[in-house]
GUMI-769506 format. One record per residue (C-alpha): residue in one letter; x, y, z. Coordinates in Angstrom, 3 decimals. Layout:
N
+--------+----------+----------+----------+
| residu |        u |        v |        w |
+--------+----------+----------+----------+
|      A |        X |        Y |        Z |
...
+--------+----------+----------+----------+
***
This chain:
60
+--------+----------+----------+----------+
| residu |        u |        v |        w |
+--------+----------+----------+----------+
|      M |   28.123 |  -12.442 |   40.993 |
|      N |   25.166 |  -14.802 |   41.122 |
|      K |   22.682 |  -11.915 |   40.789 |
|      L |   24.594 |  -10.632 |   37.776 |
|      M |   24.384 |  -14.020 |   36.070 |
|      Q |   20.667 |  -14.263 |   36.889 |
|      G |   20.102 |  -10.814 |   35.431 |
|      I |   21.996 |  -11.705 |   32.267 |
|      E |   20.054 |  -14.958 |   31.945 |
|      R |   16.729 |  -13.144 |   32.429 |
|      F |   17.724 |  -10.541 |   29.840 |
|      W |   18.787 |  -13.246 |   27.367 |
|      K |   15.490 |  -15.137 |   27.687 |
|      E |   13.293 |  -12.043 |   27.485 |
|      E |   11.855 |  -11.620 |   24.007 |
|      E |    9.709 |   -8.543 |   24.558 |
|      G |   11.789 |   -5.885 |   22.747 |
|      T |   13.471 |   -8.057 |   20.184 |
|      E |   11.026 |   -7.089 |   17.450 |
|      T |   11.869 |   -3.429 |   17.973 |
|      V |   15.567 |   -4.188 |   17.757 |
|      E |   15.027 |   -6.228 |   14.591 |
|      W |   13.130 |   -3.379 |   12.931 |
|      A |   15.839 |   -0.933 |   13.956 |
|      L |   18.459 |   -3.169 |   12.341 |
|      V |   16.399 |   -3.433 |    9.144 |
|      A |   15.989 |    0.342 |    9.033 |
|      G |   19.732 |    0.787 |    9.569 |
|      L |   20.517 |   -1.568 |    6.698 |
|      I |   18.111 |    0.292 |    4.417 |
|      V |   19.717 |    3.624 |    5.293 |
|      A |   23.215 |    2.225 |    4.726 |
|      G |   22.175 |    0.787 |    1.357 |
|      A |   20.562 |    4.049 |    0.291 |
|      A |   23.677 |    5.987 |    1.268 |
|      A |   25.841 |    3.644 |   -0.798 |
|      V |   23.549 |    3.963 |   -3.822 |
|      F |   23.448 |    7.761 |   -3.566 |
|      T |   27.238 |    7.860 |   -3.313 |
|      L |   27.617 |    5.750 |   -6.454 |
|      I |   25.016 |    7.760 |   -8.352 |
|      G |   26.597 |   11.022 |   -7.221 |
|      T |   30.002 |    9.933 |   -8.488 |
|      N |   28.564 |    8.962 |  -11.877 |
|      V |   26.574 |   12.185 |  -12.188 |
|      E |   29.664 |   14.217 |  -11.335 |
|      R |   31.647 |   12.375 |  -14.015 |
|      V |   28.957 |   12.997 |  -16.659 |
|      M |   28.667 |   16.669 |  -15.751 |
|      T |   32.442 |   17.068 |  -15.994 |
|      L |   32.399 |   15.504 |  -19.473 |
|      I |   29.561 |   17.777 |  -20.569 |
|      N |   31.386 |   20.808 |  -19.201 |
|      G |   34.529 |   19.806 |  -21.092 |
|      E |   32.585 |   19.412 |  -24.329 |
|      L |   30.908 |   22.789 |  -23.859 |
|      D |   34.293 |   24.421 |  -23.310 |
|      T |   35.594 |   23.009 |  -26.616 |
|      V |   32.499 |   24.209 |  -28.520 |
|      Q |   32.868 |   27.809 |  -27.360 |
+--------+----------+----------+----------+
***
């Protein structure tokens, strides 16, 4: 058990890969934000296209 605690402590104090993890988190947040924006835009575009289609049907 002592070796496990020492390993955890060593891992916790090590800072050599934290920058990579931070950049991965930033990239993940950017991707999640872009997906949310595209979903909102897609919904609005679909609504506008449906309205246009309805208007075109009434003209013909």
